[in-house]
N, C-alpha and C positions, 0 to 999 in steps of 0.2 A: 504494500500500500504506500503510495507516494505521500509526501508531506502535506500537500493540499487536501488530499482525500482524508488523511488521518485527522487533520485539523477540523474538517467539516463534520466528520463522524463524532468527534469529541464535542464540538460545539452543539450539534444536534441533541446529544444526550443532555448537555447542560440546559439547553433551551427547553427541552421537554419538562425537566424538573421545574424550571421557572414558570412555565406556562401552567403547570398543574397547581403550583402555589397561587399564582395570580387568579386562576379560575376559582379556587377554593375561597380565597379571601373575598372576591367579588360576590360570590354566591352567598357566603355567610353574612357579608355586610348587608345585602339586600334583605336577607331573611331576618335580620335583627332589627330592622327599622319599622317597627309597628307602633301601635298606640296612637294617641292623639297629639301629644306634645313631646318633642325631644330637644332637650337643652334650650327650651324657650322658643322653638321653631315649630310651625305647623308640620305635621307628618302624616303618613298614611293612616287611614282608619283600620287597616288590616292588622290583626293581632300579630305581634312578633313571634316568629317560630323559634328563634334562638333564645335560650334561657340564660339569663345572667349577662354580665359585661363581656364585651368582645373587643379585644385590642388587635388591630390589623397591622400587618407588616408590608402592605402594598408599597412597592417601590424598592424594597430591600431584598428581593428574591435572589439576586445574584450571590449574596453572601452565603445563604443556606446551600445553594446549588454548588458553588465553587469549593466549599469546604467539604460537604458531605459526600461528594463524588470520590473523595480519597479515603473514606471510612469503610471498614469492613463490617459485616453484619454483627460480629461479636464485639466491635468497638462500642464504647458507651458515649452518651450525650446527655447534657443537661441544657435546659432552655429557660425561657423567660415568660412573662405574662403575654408576650407577643410571639408565641412559639409555634404557630401552625406550620410555617414554612420549614423550620428545622425538623419538625415531626414528620412531615411528608417526605422531605429529602432523605431522612434516615430510613424510610421504608415502611412507615405506618400506613394502615389502610384508610383510604379517604372516606369510605362509607361509614366505618366505625367512628371516625372523627366527627363526621357530620351528625351522626346519631347522638353523640355525646353533647354537641352543641345544642341539639334540639331537646335535650333532656330525656332521651329515650333509653329503655332498658338494655338495648343492644349496643350502647355506646361503650367506649373504653372503660369508663368508670360507672357503668350502669346508670348513666344519666345524673349522677350525684356530683360530679366534679366540674363539669362545664369546660369552657375554653381554657382556663388557666391551670388545669390539673391533668391534662391528658398525658398518659404514659403508656409505653408499650415495651416491656422488658424483652419481648421476643426479638426485637430488632435493636436492643441496646438503648432505647429511649427511656431514660430514667425519670423524665417528667418535666413538664412546664412548671413554672413557679410564680405565684402572685406577689412575692416579696422581692423587691429590687435587691440584686446582688446575692440573693440566697442560694442560687445555683452554683456559685463559685466554691464555697466550702464543701458542698455536696460533691462536686466534680473532683475536687482535690482529695477528698476522702475516698472516693471511688478509685482514683488513680493509685492512692496508697495501697488500697486493698489488692489491686491488680499486681502491684510490685511485690507485696508480701506473699501472694499466692504464686508468684513467678509466671503470671499469665502474659502472653505476648501482645496484649491489646492496649489501646490507648483510650483517652477520654477527650472529647471535644466539649468545651464549655462556652456557650454563647451568653453574652450579657450586653446591655446597652451602655451608652456613654455616661448616663446618670449613675451607673453602678460604681464607677471608678472613684466617686467621692464618698463611698461608704466603706466602713471598716473591713468587711469581708474581702474586699478586693486586695488590700495590702496583706491581710492575714493569709488568704488563699495562695497568692503568688509567692509570698515568702516561704510558706510551708512546702510548696511544690519545688521551689528552687533548693531549699536546704536539703530536702530528701530526694532530689533528682527524680521527680515523678513524671510519668508519661501523660502529660495533659497539655492540650493546645487550648489556650485562652483566646477567644474570639470576641473582640470588642466591636459590636455592630453599632457604629457611631452614626446615628441618623440626625445628629446635630440639634436634637431637642429632647429634653427630659420632661415627659408629660406635656406641659404647656410652656416650659421655660427654655429659651435658647441656651445651648451648652456653653457658648462663649461667655455668657454673663455669670456663670457659676462655677466654672472649672479653671483653676489657675495653672499656669505653666503650659507645657506642650502636649499634654494629654496622655492617653493610655500607653502609647509606645514608650514615651520618655519615662514614665513611671515604672514600666517593666524593666527598662534598661538600667534604672537605678538599682535594681535587684540583680543585675547581671543576667537577666533573662533575654534571650534572643528575641527581638521584636521587629516586625515589618509593617509599615503602613502601605496601604494599597487603595486604589480607586474601587470602592465597593459597588459601583454600577457597571464595571467592566468585568464580566464573568470570566473571560479568558485570563485576565491579569490575576483575578482571584484564584483561579484554578492553578496557575503557575506558583503563586506565592504560597498558597495553602499546601501544595505538593511538596515544596521545599521544606516548609516548617513541619509538616507531618513526618517527613523522613527523619528530621532531627528528633522529634518527639518519640518516634519508634526506637530510636537509638538510646533513649533513656534520659532526655533532657526536656524540661518544659519550654514552651515558646508562646509568643503572643502575636496574633494577627490583628492589626488595627484597620478595619474596613470602613472607609468613610463613604456613607451612602446618604439617603434621604427618605424620610417617611412622608409620602404625599397625602396621607389621610390624617384626620384628627387623632387625638389621643385614644378615643374609643369610637366605635362605629357610628354613634349618633352625635358625634362632635363635629361640627362643620369646620373647625379649625380657623375661625375668623380672626383669631389673635395673631396669625402669621401674615407676613407680607405677601400679597397676592402675586407680585412679580417674582418673588423668590420661589414660590410654589410652581409657577408656570415654567421657570427655568429648570426646575427639578423634573417636571413632566417631560421637557424636551430632552432630558438626559436619561430617560427611562431605560433600564437595563434590558428589557425584552425588545424594545425598539432597536437598541444598539446591536443586539445579537441578530435580530432579523435582517438588519442592513448588511451585516457581515456575511450572513448565510446566503443572502441574495447575490452578493459579489462572488461567492464560492459556487454559485450555480445550484443552490438548494432551496430556492423560493417555494417550489411545489411541495417539497418534503416538509418545509416549515408550516405551510398551510394545512397539510395532512395532519401534522401534530396538533395544530389548533383545533381541527375538527374532532380528532380523537379525544382531546381533553374536554371539549364541550360535551361530548356524549358521556364521558366518564362522570362529569360533575352532575349532569342531569340524572344519571342513575343513582348517584349518591343522595341527591335531594329527594328523589322519589322514594328511595329506601328509608330515609330518615322520616319522611312524612308518614310512611306506612308502618313504621316500627312501633311496637307496643310501649305504653308508658310503664314506668316501674310500679310494681305492686306496693300498696301502702305498708304491707307487712315487712317489706324489705328496708324500710326507712332506717332502722338501727343496725342493719348488717353492714359489715366492713367499716364501721365507725368506732374509733377508739373510745372506750369508757375508762377513764383513769381513776374513777372512784367506785362507789358501791352501787351506782345506778339510781340513787335516791333523787337525783335532779330530774328524773323523768316524771 
């Protein structure tokens, strides 16, 4: 296979992952926007099908695709409250994910966890997490367990730029470096922490500089260029598999609000429009067209549309949890008297 053909096949695989993530986020967003009022704005009168809060990663798809293409099934992963993309890229089932969002019994957490708690141990996905930075010590602990057990796998730990200002970031990276743990820290820097621009609340040069202060190999990369991410992640994953932690600082942009019913009116409209013009899927499609793969790209888009429609139909048809299941799989740290 010549270099151009190999590049095209690799990019098509990356594009498929990004397209599946985008389709899932778009469908979930639409399904969440029910009720009469959302954040003070008139909304659809149709009841919301998604239960609980929904944090989208629209615009950040290249990070999940570029990193997870280097992970093996037995490698582990921790995610964030904005974790659908990481979960899909690691190999989780789209239909079971949608069922969980819809609160159905066939979801990953039997409809009890919702968007922020999806986990699939069968593909190494240790779970999304609603607490900012909480996935970092979990990933570090998992990496330490792998080392103690002498298992040849690694951990990928995704977190946002807001997480680097919390204690677990320093604690987790320090522990990983001191004990030479096989963990790749991935800062998914979308340049805004909830509703606050990162530059107004983060001193210094950011995640990569803070990692280097601990003598951890760190690389900054354009988080909307999936090929650049693929290359950088590949080099760092090789280092991690050799027994040293590393950090990838992927600079991207979240084009949606903090949650799915947030219009994001607090952001500069021109800035958001510039980000839309830098869309990672559009960039990949342009490159694939230049490589003579426009028709294959369109075929992927059609396949993904069909897949998401099947997932939505299955979630709509899935049964609700039985009331008797309410207290199953829930930790009771006391004598149960609170019931």
